[in-house]
N, C-alpha and C positions, 0 to 999 in steps of 0.2 A: 489571490488564491483563497482568501477567506470568503470572498463573495461567492465563488464557485462552490466552495464547501457548503456554505449556507444554502445555496440553490439546490444542491443534491439532497441535502437533509430535508428541505421543505417539500421537494417533489416526492420523496419517500413517505413523508407524513401525509401528504395529499393522496398518496396511493394506498393509504390504510395502515402504514406502519406506525407504531407508537414511538414517542421520542426516545425511550430507553432502547428499543430495538435498533433504531437508527444510529444512536450513539455507539452501541455495541458493535454493529456491523461496520461502521466507519473506523473504529479503533482496530478491529480485526483486519480490515483492508490495509490500513496503514502499517500494521505489524507485518503482514505478509509482504507488502512492498519493501519494507526495510530488510526483511530476511532475504528477499530476492536481490536487493542491492548488495548485501554482504556476500551472498553466494556468488554473484557475478564478479565481485572484486577478488574473491578467493580463487575463482576459476582463472581470471585474467593473470593473477600472480603465478599460479601453477603452470599455466601455458607459457608464460614468459621464461620460466625456469627450464621447461622442456625444450623451448626453441634455442636455448643457449647450448644445448648438448650437441 
């Protein structure tokens, strides 16, 4: 995963992004992914409760 992460960062820099922009964007993407994982888990839990009724 680290290799793919570095590849994405290097491609963004080659496309004209500065390293700070790349790091910030990647942190934001990871944060959004984590929020999605949490929301999906919450939804799955809520649905499991509703299915029991």
